[in-house]
DRENMITOR-194386 format. One record per residue (C-alpha): x, y, z; residue in three letters. Coordinates in nm, 3 decimals, padded with zeros to 5 digits. Last residue first. Example, Ala and Ser with C-alpha at 12.3 -4.5 7.8 and 13.67 -1.06 7.14 Angstrom:
<nodes>
+---------+---------+---------+------+
|       u |       v |       w | type |
+---------+---------+---------+------+
|  01.367 | -00.106 |  00.714 |  SER |
|  01.230 | -00.450 |  00.780 |  ALA |
+---------+---------+---------+------+
</nodes>
This chain:
<nodes>
+---------+---------+---------+------+
|       u |       v |       w | type |
+---------+---------+---------+------+
|  02.402 | -03.807 |  02.699 |  LEU |
|  02.767 | -03.790 |  02.593 |  LEU |
|  02.751 | -04.075 |  02.340 |  SER |
|  02.449 | -03.909 |  02.179 |  ILE |
|  02.648 | -03.589 |  02.127 |  LEU |
|  02.934 | -03.777 |  01.962 |  LYS |
|  02.696 | -03.955 |  01.724 |  ASP |
|  02.530 | -03.622 |  01.638 |  VAL |
|  02.871 | -03.468 |  01.568 |  ASP |
|  02.965 | -03.751 |  01.333 |  GLU |
|  02.632 | -03.735 |  01.151 |  GLN |
|  02.713 | -03.377 |  01.062 |  THR |
|  02.509 | -03.061 |  01.116 |  THR |
|  02.518 | -02.827 |  00.815 |  ALA |
|  02.142 | -02.799 |  00.741 |  TRP |
|  02.094 | -02.740 |  01.111 |  SER |
|  02.045 | -02.930 |  01.435 |  THR |
|  01.915 | -02.771 |  01.753 |  ALA |
|  01.946 | -02.898 |  02.108 |  LEU |
|  01.732 | -02.701 |  02.351 |  ARG |
|  01.767 | -02.726 |  02.727 |  ILE |
|  01.489 | -02.720 |  02.985 |  ILE |
|  01.627 | -02.685 |  03.337 |  THR |
|  01.599 | -02.877 |  03.661 |  HIS |
|  01.700 | -02.828 |  04.024 |  LYS |
|  01.539 | -02.496 |  04.128 |  ASP |
|  01.235 | -02.569 |  03.913 |  ASP |
|  01.159 | -02.590 |  03.542 |  ILE |
|  01.420 | -02.334 |  03.432 |  PRO |
|  01.399 | -02.215 |  03.070 |  ALA |
|  01.562 | -02.262 |  02.729 |  TRP |
|  01.933 | -02.286 |  02.806 |  MET |
|  02.053 | -02.331 |  02.447 |  ASP |
|  02.329 | -02.577 |  02.366 |  PHE |
|  02.708 | -02.574 |  02.319 |  SER |
|  02.840 | -02.915 |  02.417 |  VAL |
|  03.153 | -03.027 |  02.601 |  LYS |
|  03.177 | -02.816 |  02.915 |  LYS |
|  02.805 | -02.740 |  02.887 |  SER |
|  02.730 | -03.109 |  02.948 |  LEU |
|  02.870 | -03.094 |  03.300 |  GLU |
|  02.676 | -02.783 |  03.398 |  ASP |
|  02.352 | -02.921 |  03.254 |  CYS |
|  02.412 | -03.249 |  03.433 |  PHE |
|  02.424 | -03.060 |  03.762 |  ASP |
|  02.120 | -02.852 |  03.667 |  ASN |
|  01.922 | -03.167 |  03.611 |  SER |
|  01.781 | -03.217 |  03.262 |  VAL |
|  01.449 | -03.155 |  03.088 |  VAL |
|  01.483 | -03.199 |  02.713 |  ALA |
|  01.385 | -02.990 |  02.411 |  PHE |
|  01.465 | -03.087 |  02.052 |  GLN |
|  01.476 | -02.838 |  01.765 |  GLN |
|  01.510 | -02.968 |  01.409 |  ASN |
|  01.144 | -03.064 |  01.368 |  THR |
|  00.907 | -03.318 |  01.518 |  THR |
|  00.893 | -03.159 |  01.862 |  SER |
|  00.701 | -03.351 |  02.126 |  ASN |
|  00.775 | -03.096 |  02.396 |  MET |
|  00.961 | -03.097 |  02.728 |  TYR |
|  01.109 | -03.441 |  02.666 |  LEU |
|  01.201 | -03.627 |  02.982 |  LYS |
|  01.532 | -03.806 |  02.955 |  TYR |
|  01.539 | -04.183 |  03.000 |  GLY |
|  01.829 | -04.285 |  02.777 |  LYS |
|  01.595 | -04.429 |  02.516 |  GLN |
|  01.393 | -04.108 |  02.501 |  LYS |
|  01.697 | -03.885 |  02.463 |  LEU |
|  01.839 | -04.120 |  02.199 |  ALA |
|  01.514 | -04.109 |  02.001 |  GLU |
|  01.514 | -03.728 |  02.008 |  LYS |
|  01.878 | -03.712 |  01.902 |  ILE |
|  01.811 | -03.944 |  01.607 |  GLN |
|  01.504 | -03.735 |  01.521 |  MET |
|  01.723 | -03.426 |  01.513 |  ALA |
|  01.948 | -03.596 |  01.257 |  LEU |
|  01.652 | -03.662 |  01.026 |  ASP |
|  01.529 | -03.306 |  01.078 |  VAL |
|  01.860 | -03.153 |  00.973 |  ALA |
|  01.888 | -03.368 |  00.659 |  HIS |
|  01.525 | -03.297 |  00.573 |  LYS |
|  01.600 | -02.924 |  00.568 |  SER |
|  01.903 | -02.979 |  00.343 |  ILE |
|  01.698 | -03.171 |  00.090 |  LYS |
|  01.393 | -02.942 |  00.103 |  TYR |
|  01.585 | -02.623 |  00.026 |  TYR |
|  01.795 | -02.803 | -00.239 |  LEU |
|  01.489 | -02.904 | -00.442 |  GLY |
|  01.669 | -02.886 | -00.778 |  ASP |
|  01.708 | -02.506 | -00.759 |  THR |
|  01.507 | -02.331 | -00.489 |  PHE |
|  01.801 | -02.294 | -00.252 |  LEU |
|  02.018 | -02.161 | -00.535 |  GLU |
|  01.784 | -01.877 | -00.632 |  ASP |
|  01.720 | -01.824 | -00.263 |  PHE |
|  02.085 | -01.750 | -00.188 |  CYS |
|  02.122 | -01.545 | -00.507 |  VAL |
|  01.829 | -01.330 | -00.391 |  ALA |
|  01.990 | -01.277 | -00.051 |  PRO |
|  02.292 | -01.117 | -00.229 |  VAL |
|  02.099 | -00.957 | -00.519 |  TRP |
|  01.959 | -00.691 | -00.291 |  GLY |
|  02.299 | -00.525 | -00.275 |  LYS |
|  02.140 | -00.192 | -00.180 |  ALA |
|  01.933 | -00.368 |  00.089 |  LEU |
|  01.599 | -00.209 |  00.166 |  LEU |
|  01.562 | -00.283 |  00.535 |  GLY |
|  01.588 |  00.058 |  00.697 |  GLY |
|  01.226 |  00.036 |  00.809 |  HIS |
|  01.129 |  00.327 |  00.586 |  CYS |
|  01.294 |  00.152 |  00.291 |  LYS |
|  01.094 | -00.164 |  00.356 |  LEU |
|  00.772 |  00.035 |  00.376 |  HIS |
|  00.866 |  00.196 |  00.043 |  THR |
|  00.923 | -00.147 | -00.111 |  LEU |
|  00.585 | -00.251 |  00.029 |  PHE |
|  00.403 |  00.016 | -00.169 |  ASN |
|  00.055 | -00.111 | -00.090 |  ARG |
| -00.041 | -00.438 |  00.079 |  VAL |
| -00.381 | -00.611 |  00.076 |  LYS |
| -00.410 | -00.583 | -00.302 |  LEU |
| -00.105 | -00.810 | -00.330 |  PRO |
| -00.290 | -01.121 | -00.205 |  ARG |
| -00.019 | -01.388 | -00.194 |  THR |
|  00.243 | -01.157 | -00.048 |  PHE |
|  00.569 | -01.350 | -00.010 |  VAL |
|  00.868 | -01.235 |  00.196 |  ALA |
|  01.187 | -01.429 |  00.125 |  ALA |
|  01.430 | -01.422 |  00.418 |  GLU |
|  01.800 | -01.344 |  00.410 |  GLY |
|  02.153 | -01.433 |  00.502 |  LEU |
|  02.427 | -01.673 |  00.393 |  LEU |
|  02.142 | -01.910 |  00.315 |  ALA |
|  02.131 | -02.270 |  00.438 |  GLY |
|  01.811 | -02.291 |  00.638 |  VAL |
|  01.841 | -02.065 |  00.944 |  LYS |
|  01.905 | -01.743 |  00.750 |  THR |
|  01.682 | -01.859 |  00.463 |  GLY |
|  01.335 | -01.853 |  00.612 |  GLY |
|  01.038 | -01.837 |  00.379 |  ILE |
|  00.816 | -01.546 |  00.470 |  TYR |
|  00.443 | -01.527 |  00.489 |  PHE |
|  00.157 | -01.314 |  00.362 |  ALA |
| -00.216 | -01.345 |  00.307 |  ASP |
| -00.195 | -01.706 |  00.416 |  CYS |
| -00.415 | -02.001 |  00.316 |  LEU |
| -00.330 | -02.067 | -00.047 |  ARG |
|  00.040 | -01.982 | -00.008 |  ALA |
|  00.065 | -02.212 |  00.294 |  ILE |
| -00.110 | -02.491 |  00.106 |  ASP |
|  00.125 | -02.447 | -00.191 |  LYS |
|  00.421 | -02.469 |  00.046 |  LEU |
|  00.289 | -02.803 |  00.156 |  THR |
|  00.115 | -02.912 |  00.478 |  VAL |
|  00.068 | -03.272 |  00.598 |  ASP |
|  00.359 | -03.249 |  00.843 |  CYS |
|  00.406 | -03.550 |  01.073 |  ASN |
|  00.754 | -03.648 |  00.949 |  TYR |
|  00.872 | -03.286 |  00.965 |  SER |
|  01.032 | -03.169 |  00.641 |  SER |
|  00.780 | -02.884 |  00.591 |  LEU |
|  00.860 | -02.762 |  00.943 |  GLY |
|  01.235 | -02.779 |  00.887 |  TYR |
|  01.202 | -02.578 |  00.567 |  GLY |
|  00.979 | -02.324 |  00.741 |  MET |
|  01.237 | -02.240 |  01.005 |  ARG |
|  01.201 | -01.862 |  00.985 |  ALA |
|  00.853 | -01.910 |  00.841 |  GLY |
|  00.655 | -01.640 |  01.022 |  ASP |
|  00.302 | -01.675 |  00.892 |  MET |
|  00.053 | -01.390 |  00.846 |  TYR |
| -00.325 | -01.427 |  00.836 |  LEU |
| -00.501 | -01.104 |  00.746 |  PRO |
| -00.828 | -01.015 |  00.924 |  MET |
| -01.166 | -00.977 |  00.756 |  ASP |
| -01.344 | -01.117 |  01.063 |  TYR |
| -01.502 | -01.418 |  00.892 |  GLU |
| -01.201 | -01.455 |  00.663 |  ASP |
| -00.964 | -01.470 |  00.960 |  CYS |
| -01.185 | -01.729 |  01.127 |  VAL |
| -01.192 | -01.942 |  00.813 |  LYS |
| -00.814 | -01.913 |  00.770 |  ARG |
| -00.760 | -02.039 |  01.126 |  LEU |
| -00.971 | -02.345 |  01.045 |  ASP |
| -00.770 | -02.409 |  00.728 |  GLU |
| -00.446 | -02.383 |  00.924 |  LEU |
| -00.567 | -02.633 |  01.184 |  GLU |
| -00.689 | -02.864 |  00.910 |  LYS |
| -00.351 | -02.858 |  00.735 |  LEU |
| -00.179 | -02.945 |  01.059 |  SER |
|  00.023 | -02.686 |  01.248 |  TYR |
|  00.377 | -02.788 |  01.335 |  VAL |
|  00.565 | -02.832 |  01.663 |  THR |
|  00.925 | -02.720 |  01.719 |  GLY |
|  00.883 | -02.519 |  02.038 |  VAL |
|  00.872 | -02.172 |  01.880 |  GLU |
|  00.624 | -02.302 |  01.628 |  THR |
|  00.709 | -02.448 |  01.289 |  PRO |
|  00.561 | -02.257 |  01.122 |  PHE |
|  00.489 | -01.942 |  01.320 |  THR |
|  00.156 | -01.763 |  01.360 |  ILE |
|  00.044 | -01.399 |  01.344 |  TYR |
| -00.325 | -01.306 |  01.326 |  LEU |
| -00.387 | -00.946 |  01.224 |  MET |
| -00.583 | -00.632 |  01.309 |  GLY |
| -00.706 | -00.700 |  01.662 |  PRO |
| -00.804 | -00.341 |  01.753 |  TYR |
| -00.641 | -00.194 |  02.063 |  VAL |
| -00.921 | -00.069 |  02.284 |  MET |
| -01.114 |  00.257 |  02.314 |  HIS |
| -01.344 |  00.178 |  02.021 |  GLU |
| -01.403 | -00.160 |  02.189 |  LYS |
| -01.581 |  00.003 |  02.482 |  SER |
| -01.917 | -00.171 |  02.436 |  ALA |
| -01.737 | -00.505 |  02.425 |  ASP |
| -01.927 | -00.750 |  02.204 |  LEU |
| -01.668 | -00.722 |  01.928 |  ASN |
| -01.384 | -00.807 |  02.164 |  PHE |
| -01.563 | -01.108 |  02.311 |  LYS |
| -01.636 | -01.250 |  01.968 |  VAL |
| -01.277 | -01.183 |  01.857 |  LEU |
| -01.128 | -01.356 |  02.160 |  PHE |
| -01.353 | -01.660 |  02.125 |  ASP |
| -01.268 | -01.675 |  01.755 |  LYS |
| -00.895 | -01.684 |  01.818 |  VAL |
| -00.932 | -01.952 |  02.085 |  THR |
| -01.157 | -02.156 |  01.857 |  GLN |
| -00.911 | -02.131 |  01.568 |  ALA |
| -00.642 | -02.275 |  01.793 |  SER |
| -00.309 | -02.119 |  01.887 |  VAL |
| -00.006 | -02.344 |  01.861 |  LYS |
|  00.305 | -02.359 |  02.080 |  GLY |
|  00.217 | -02.696 |  02.230 |  GLU |
| -00.122 | -02.553 |  02.329 |  ASN |
| -00.164 | -02.178 |  02.321 |  SER |
| -00.346 | -01.911 |  02.520 |  GLU |
| -00.362 | -01.584 |  02.331 |  LEU |
| -00.121 | -01.291 |  02.330 |  THR |
| -00.196 | -00.944 |  02.198 |  ILE |
|  00.117 | -00.777 |  02.058 |  VAL |
|  00.053 | -00.401 |  02.044 |  LYS |
|  00.143 | -00.240 |  01.713 |  HIS |
|  00.320 |  00.097 |  01.731 |  GLY |
|  00.650 |  00.031 |  01.555 |  TYR |
|  00.821 | -00.034 |  01.890 |  ALA |
|  00.543 | -00.285 |  01.954 |  GLU |
|  00.670 | -00.501 |  01.668 |  VAL |
|  01.027 | -00.479 |  01.799 |  ALA |
|  00.931 | -00.563 |  02.159 |  GLY |
|  01.263 | -00.737 |  02.218 |  SER |
|  01.203 | -00.997 |  01.947 |  GLU |
|  01.204 | -01.325 |  02.141 |  HIS |
|  00.894 | -01.350 |  02.360 |  VAL |
|  00.602 | -01.176 |  02.189 |  SER |
|  00.719 | -01.165 |  01.827 |  ILE |
|  00.821 | -01.531 |  01.858 |  HIS |
|  00.482 | -01.649 |  01.977 |  GLY |
|  00.474 | -01.834 |  02.311 |  SER |
|  00.153 | -01.660 |  02.418 |  ASP |
|  00.020 | -01.742 |  02.071 |  ALA |
| -00.037 | -01.440 |  01.851 |  THR |
| -00.287 | -01.161 |  01.779 |  LEU |
| -00.143 | -00.839 |  01.641 |  VAL |
| -00.263 | -00.491 |  01.734 |  GLY |
| -00.403 | -00.228 |  01.503 |  ASP |
| -00.412 |  00.148 |  01.567 |  HIS |
| -00.164 |  00.238 |  01.294 |  ASN |
| -00.343 |  00.016 |  01.043 |  MET |
| -00.204 | -00.325 |  00.954 |  THR |
| -00.051 | -00.501 |  00.653 |  LEU |
|  00.259 | -00.284 |  00.607 |  ALA |
|  00.347 | -00.270 |  00.978 |  ASP |
|  00.314 | -00.647 |  01.008 |  ILE |
|  00.532 | -00.701 |  00.701 |  ILE |
|  00.799 | -00.457 |  00.818 |  THR |
|  00.817 | -00.571 |  01.180 |  THR |
|  00.815 | -00.940 |  01.094 |  ASN |
|  01.065 | -00.922 |  00.809 |  ALA |
|  01.308 | -00.707 |  01.006 |  GLU |
|  01.282 | -00.949 |  01.296 |  THR |
|  01.349 | -01.238 |  01.059 |  GLY |
|  01.650 | -01.110 |  00.871 |  GLY |
|  01.793 | -00.964 |  00.548 |  THR |
|  01.490 | -00.914 |  00.328 |  LEU |
|  01.413 | -01.047 | -00.019 |  PHE |
|  01.078 | -00.950 | -00.171 |  TYR |
|  00.816 | -01.160 | -00.351 |  VAL |
|  00.483 | -01.026 | -00.480 |  GLU |
|  00.205 | -01.246 | -00.614 |  ALA |
|  00.081 | -01.102 | -00.942 |  GLN |
|  00.299 | -01.344 | -01.136 |  ASN |
|  00.079 | -01.637 | -01.046 |  ASN |
|  00.116 | -01.853 | -00.738 |  LEU |
|  00.160 | -02.231 | -00.710 |  GLY |
|  00.400 | -02.186 | -00.417 |  CYS |
|  00.689 | -02.359 | -00.596 |  GLU |
|  00.617 | -02.150 | -00.907 |  LYS |
|  00.608 | -01.828 | -00.708 |  ARG |
|  00.934 | -01.925 | -00.539 |  ILE |
|  01.105 | -01.997 | -00.869 |  LYS |
|  00.985 | -01.668 | -01.019 |  ASP |
|  01.104 | -01.475 | -00.715 |  ALA |
|  01.447 | -01.639 | -00.738 |  ALA |
|  01.480 | -01.552 | -01.108 |  SER |
|  01.363 | -01.192 | -01.061 |  LYS |
|  01.594 | -01.137 | -00.765 |  SER |
|  01.879 | -01.292 | -00.962 |  TYR |
|  01.815 | -01.065 | -01.263 |  LYS |
|  01.847 | -00.746 | -01.060 |  ASP |
|  01.578 | -00.504 | -00.943 |  PHE |
|  01.613 | -00.602 | -00.578 |  GLY |
|  01.754 | -00.274 | -00.445 |  TYR |
|  02.056 | -00.258 | -00.675 |  GLY |
|  02.134 | -00.346 | -01.036 |  THR |
|  02.415 | -00.597 | -01.076 |  ASN |
|  02.766 | -00.552 | -01.217 |  LYS |
|  02.935 | -00.889 | -01.206 |  GLU |
|  03.263 | -00.913 | -01.018 |  LEU |
|  03.144 | -01.163 | -00.757 |  ASN |
|  02.932 | -01.368 | -00.994 |  ILE |
|  03.127 | -01.695 | -00.961 |  GLU |
|  03.216 | -01.632 | -00.598 |  LEU |
|  02.850 | -01.582 | -00.509 |  LEU |
|  02.758 | -01.897 | -00.702 |  LYS |
|  03.018 | -02.110 | -00.524 |  ARG |
|  02.911 | -01.972 | -00.188 |  LEU |
|  02.550 | -02.056 | -00.265 |  ILE |
|  02.625 | -02.408 | -00.382 |  ASN |
|  02.846 | -02.457 | -00.074 |  GLU |
|  02.555 | -02.401 |  00.163 |  HIS |
|  02.602 | -02.091 |  00.375 |  ALA |
|  02.785 | -01.964 |  00.681 |  GLY |
|  02.737 | -02.176 |  00.994 |  GLU |
|  02.599 | -02.063 |  01.330 |  MET |
|  02.239 | -02.028 |  01.216 |  TYR |
|  02.066 | -02.339 |  01.352 |  ASP |
|  02.105 | -02.288 |  01.726 |  CYS |
|  02.287 | -02.412 |  02.036 |  ALA |
|  02.391 | -02.751 |  01.895 |  PHE |
|  02.766 | -02.698 |  01.866 |  TYR |
|  02.996 | -02.977 |  01.982 |  LEU |
|  03.318 | -02.866 |  02.148 |  MET |
|  03.626 | -03.055 |  02.029 |  ASP |
|  03.845 | -02.745 |  02.043 |  THR |
|  03.811 | -02.757 |  02.418 |  LYS |
|  03.964 | -03.102 |  02.409 |  LYS |
|  03.745 | -03.405 |  02.463 |  MET |
|  03.816 | -03.718 |  02.663 |  ILE |
|  03.549 | -03.985 |  02.618 |  MET |
+---------+---------+---------+------+
</nodes>
């Protein structure tokens, strides 16, 4: 197959496109409306109501619309923890490896725990907490003030309902909030081996955010506090972090459309279905999979020579070197990926 440079295929990440057409249509429709700022507009109220309903939460649950994932993580973690608190996470956790020390820049040490396929187990968390509390010098140490997890994980795997329930039990035992980073939550919920619902997440987590940036929104994440008494004056925290958007209705409109007629789930499933086609093709063609991802990110081990050749025709993410001759690459689909592009990619493998 001869491809021109303009025929490049783009599978590097899931946030290269703009927004779903329903969102763009709505933004154009209301473009000249006069809307109240800072999230006090009718679209923010409507989107928050839809999210609360989808989560099975009452009106006391608080919903805020932020612009991006790092902003959401730093602000939510800072709001739910004391100044001297650290944050427990998997050693592959996003806040540890892909956020430039943003959480630590706000004074909260990231404490990493051993993980398996991107997930941290309840037993690992409990073992750490038992050891910490038995330490005679614990007053001189960074206190474990929160458990942070991602759904799906950094490597495309998903926690089972039982795993989440077990983590919740440990957090309850040690009076520690459980916070979930849901940057790709739609793709996790659409995974064929996922037995978790948004209602389960709302029941088990003190706070989480529903990702929009990577799942069809022009921008934005929806932060949800299921136990409002655990956070005070979040809007002020958001302002202090420089994240209180004057045109707060922009991300709100995105979520108002995403949570109309199940659009969030439909476009997420589309991406996962296409990713499964890529996964099956990789297996059939003899590539070694780095991780058994069941979501929109697929990881394969390839030779460096093939990596160089493929990069002339396909944009993908160089995940990590395995040895001096092999590299892990990531191929990510999105809500906007086409069947045609997936077919072309498979033909190049």
